[in-house]
C-alpha positions as CSV (number, residue, x, y, z in Angstrom):
1,M,54.5,-35.6,-8.9
2,K,50.7,-35.6,-9.5
3,T,51.1,-36.5,-13.1
4,Q,53.5,-39.3,-12.2
5,A,51.0,-40.8,-9.8
6,L,48.2,-40.5,-12.3
7,T,50.4,-42.0,-15.0
8,S,51.2,-45.0,-12.6
9,I,47.5,-45.5,-12.0
10,I,46.7,-45.5,-15.7
11,R,49.5,-47.9,-16.5
12,S,48.4,-50.3,-13.8
13,M,45.0,-50.5,-15.5
14,W,44.4,-52.8,-18.4
15,T,45.0,-51.0,-21.7
16,G,43.6,-53.7,-23.9
17,A,46.7,-55.9,-24.1
18,E,46.3,-59.7,-23.9
19,E,48.6,-60.0,-20.8
20,I,46.1,-58.8,-18.2
21,T,45.9,-61.2,-15.2
22,I,42.8,-62.2,-13.3
23,S,44.2,-60.8,-10.1
24,R,44.6,-57.4,-11.8
25,M,41.1,-57.5,-13.0
26,L,39.7,-58.5,-9.6
27,T,41.8,-55.9,-7.8
28,W,40.6,-53.0,-10.0
29,G,37.0,-54.3,-9.9
30,A,37.2,-54.3,-6.1
31,L,38.7,-50.8,-6.0
32,I,36.1,-49.4,-8.4
33,W,33.3,-51.1,-6.4
34,G,34.7,-49.6,-3.2
35,L,35.0,-46.1,-4.6
36,Y,31.4,-46.4,-6.0
37,S,30.2,-47.5,-2.6
38,A,31.9,-44.7,-0.8
39,I,30.4,-42.1,-3.2
40,Q,26.9,-43.7,-2.7
41,L,27.3,-43.6,1.1
42,M,28.4,-39.9,1.0
43,A,25.5,-39.0,-1.4
44,N,22.6,-41.0,0.2
45,G,23.8,-42.0,3.7
46,I,23.0,-45.4,5.2
47,V,19.9,-47.0,3.6
48,L,18.6,-50.3,5.1
49,D,18.7,-53.3,2.8
50,Q,15.4,-53.5,0.9
51,V,15.2,-57.3,1.6
52,L,15.4,-56.8,5.4
53,E,11.6,-56.6,6.0
54,P,10.7,-59.5,3.7
55,A,13.4,-61.6,5.4
56,Q,12.0,-60.8,8.8
57,I,8.4,-61.7,7.6
58,I,9.5,-65.0,6.0
59,S,11.5,-66.0,9.1
60,G,8.5,-65.3,11.2
61,S,10.1,-62.5,13.3
62,V,7.3,-60.1,12.4
63,P,3.8,-61.0,11.1
64,Y,2.6,-60.6,7.5
65,P,0.4,-57.5,6.9
66,S,-3.2,-58.5,7.2
67,E,-3.9,-57.9,3.5
68,H,-1.0,-60.2,2.4
69,P,-2.1,-63.3,0.5
70,R,0.1,-65.4,2.8
71,Q,-2.3,-64.7,5.6
72,L,-4.9,-66.8,3.8
73,R,-2.5,-69.8,3.9
74,D,-2.1,-69.3,7.7
75,F,-5.9,-69.5,8.1
76,T,-6.3,-72.7,6.0
77,D,-5.0,-76.2,6.0
78,N,-2.3,-76.6,3.3
79,G,-3.8,-73.8,1.3
80,H,-7.3,-75.3,1.2
81,F,-10.2,-73.2,2.5
82,Y,-12.2,-75.0,5.2
83,P,-15.1,-72.9,6.6
84,D,-15.0,-75.0,9.8
85,H,-11.4,-74.0,10.5
86,P,-11.1,-72.6,14.1
87,V,-9.8,-69.2,13.0
88,W,-12.8,-68.7,10.6
89,I,-15.3,-70.0,13.1
90,E,-14.1,-67.5,15.8
91,S,-14.0,-64.7,13.3
92,W,-17.6,-65.4,12.1
93,K,-18.9,-65.8,15.7
94,K,-17.6,-62.4,16.6
95,R,-19.5,-60.6,13.9
96,N,-22.9,-59.1,14.7
97,S,-25.8,-58.5,12.4
98,K,-24.7,-55.0,11.5
99,E,-21.2,-56.2,10.5
100,W,-22.7,-58.9,8.3
101,Q,-24.9,-56.3,6.6
102,A,-21.9,-54.1,5.9
103,L,-20.0,-57.0,4.4
104,G,-23.1,-58.1,2.4
105,R,-23.4,-54.6,0.9
106,K,-19.7,-54.3,0.2
107,Y,-19.3,-57.7,-1.5
108,K,-23.0,-58.0,-2.7
109,F,-24.1,-61.2,-1.0
110,R,-27.2,-62.0,1.2
111,L,-26.6,-65.6,2.3
112,V,-24.0,-67.1,4.7
113,L,-23.2,-70.8,4.9
114,S,-21.7,-71.9,8.2
115,P,-21.2,-75.1,10.1
116,T,-24.2,-75.9,12.2
117,K,-22.2,-76.0,15.4
118,T,-21.2,-72.3,14.7
119,R,-24.1,-70.0,15.6
120,L,-24.2,-66.6,13.9
121,D,-26.0,-63.5,14.8
122,L,-28.2,-63.8,11.7
123,P,-31.7,-65.3,11.0
124,V,-31.6,-69.0,9.9
125,A,-32.9,-69.6,6.4
126,L,-32.3,-73.4,6.3
127,E,-30.7,-75.6,9.0
128,G,-29.1,-79.0,8.2
129,T,-27.2,-81.6,10.2
130,L,-23.8,-80.3,9.1
131,W,-24.4,-76.8,7.7
132,T,-26.8,-73.9,8.4
133,L,-27.7,-71.3,5.8
134,Y,-28.2,-67.8,7.2
135,V,-29.8,-64.8,5.5
136,I,-28.5,-61.3,6.0
137,P,-31.5,-59.0,6.8
138,I,-31.9,-56.0,4.6
139,P,-32.3,-52.8,6.5
140,V,-35.6,-50.9,5.9
141,S,-33.6,-48.0,4.5
142,Y,-32.5,-50.2,1.6
143,L,-36.0,-51.4,0.6
């Protein structure tokens, strides 16, 4: 009985003859795919789709991680950097002198250009009508 069932299965598969139909190919493809899926499920269990998180981020259901380049676009107008954008202004105003010093050491800069209407916790080097140039003081320990 077992050999008869096995023989029937083998005969129903395509053996290389030209008379194979599209329905037979699709049926066997679906059966093999189903068997493969069942084996994967038994071996690995249920694994969430790897595109689930990016889909949620793109749809706006969850925010982008802070280091993601897309965050820059959200803080700019059409991808152009404008230092007088409200998000940047608020971020810059919140920083104190020590934070500016830490950023200056990390990224190796000493000057900060900011819109004049945005006052920073730094000494003014040069003040203009639209922009103010600030200097980051160097701590005595670095001299």
